[in-house]
C-alpha positions in Angstrom: 14.8 -3.5 -17.6 16.8 -1.3 -16.1 21.0 -1.2 -16.9 23.5 -0.1 -14.7 27.0 0.8 -15.7 29.3 1.5 -13.0 32.8 3.0 -13.3 35.6 5.5 -11.6 37.6 2.8 -9.4 40.8 2.9 -9.4 44.2 3.1 -6.8 45.0 5.1 -4.6 46.7 6.2 -1.2 44.7 6.6 1.9 43.7 9.9 2.2 42.6 10.4 -1.0 39.9 11.1 -3.0 37.6 8.8 -6.1 34.3 9.5 -7.8 32.4 6.3 -8.4 29.7 6.8 -11.5 26.7 4.5 -12.6 24.9 5.4 -15.7 21.4 4.1 -15.5 19.2 3.0 -18.9 16.4 1.5 -20.1 13.3 1.3 -18.1 14.3 4.3 -15.2 11.0 6.1 -14.9 9.8 4.3 -11.9 13.2 3.3 -10.1 12.5 5.1 -6.5 15.4 3.7 -4.7 19.8 3.5 -5.4 22.6 2.6 -4.0 25.8 2.1 -3.6 27.4 -1.6 -2.1 30.9 -2.5 -1.4 32.4 -6.3 -1.0 35.7 -6.6 0.1 37.7 -10.5 -0.2 36.2 -12.8 2.2 33.3 -10.3 3.2 29.9 -10.2 2.8 29.0 -7.3 0.7 27.5 -4.2 2.5 25.7 -1.3 1.9 27.7 2.3 2.0 24.9 4.6 0.6 21.9 5.0 -0.7 19.3 7.5 -1.7 15.9 8.1 -2.8 15.3 8.9 -6.2 12.4 11.1 -5.6 14.2 13.7 -3.3 17.3 13.4 -3.1 17.4 11.8 0.6 20.3 10.0 1.5 21.6 7.3 3.8 25.0 6.3 4.8 26.8 3.5 6.9 28.4 5.0 9.9 31.7 4.2 8.3 32.0 6.6 5.8 29.4 9.3 7.0 31.2 12.8 6.4 33.4 11.4 4.2 31.6 9.7 1.4 28.7 11.5 -0.7 25.8 10.1 -2.9 24.3 12.0 -5.5 22.0 11.7 -9.1 22.1 13.8 -12.2 18.7 13.0 -13.4 19.6 14.9 -16.5 22.2 12.5 -17.3 20.7 9.5 -15.2 23.7 9.3 -13.1 24.6 8.0 -9.6 27.4 9.1 -8.0 29.8 8.1 -5.2 32.1 10.9 -3.9 34.9 9.3 -2.3 37.1 11.7 0.2 39.5 10.6 2.6 39.9 7.2 1.8 41.2 4.8 4.4 42.7 0.9 3.0 39.4 -0.4 4.9 37.7 1.2 1.9 39.0 -1.2 -0.7 36.5 -3.2 -2.2 34.7 -3.7 -5.2 32.0 -1.4 -5.8 28.7 -2.1 -7.4 25.5 0.4 -8.0 22.1 -0.9 -7.4 18.4 0.3 -8.4 15.1 -0.7 -7.8 11.4 0.2 -8.1 10.7 0.1 -4.7 11.2 2.4 -1.8 14.1 2.2 0.6 13.3 5.1 3.8 16.1 4.4 5.8 14.2 3.4 8.5 16.5 0.5 9.1 20.3 0.1 8.2 21.6 -1.2 6.4 19.5 -1.7 2.9 19.1 -5.0 2.1 20.7 -6.3 -0.7 17.4 -8.1 -1.9 15.6 -4.8 -2.3 17.2 -3.9 -5.2 16.7 -5.8 -8.3 19.3 -4.2 -10.5 22.9 -4.5 -10.5 26.3 -3.0 -11.9 29.3 -5.2 -12.7 31.8 -3.4 -10.1 34.4 -1.4 -10.4 37.4 -1.6 -8.5 38.8 0.3 -5.5 42.0 -0.1 -4.2 43.2 2.3 -1.3 46.8 1.6 0.2 48.7 2.9 3.3 
């Protein structure tokens, strides 16, 4: 079993930055892929960024490329999402996710069913 605890959300003005964190615990040694998803009210959950834990190769939604960076600190068992130049359309509940399976980025977005473990979410609000 794996537990994910995501945090770091908040309320910022457009153009601001936030850094989301996701602490991973439990049987983490076989996790191959992690990702950040988001869901705004009335919209479907969408993949924002994904990473292969073995080699740090990252993948991004077009809407966040150049603004968001996904990274991991293996020593601290933590996944991050650095979000810069935030826009009102980035406002959503953000969730981290993990899986023992490999997401190789050949198609985007990563299917949510691929990920077996999910955090409870952290809210991001962006005002214009």
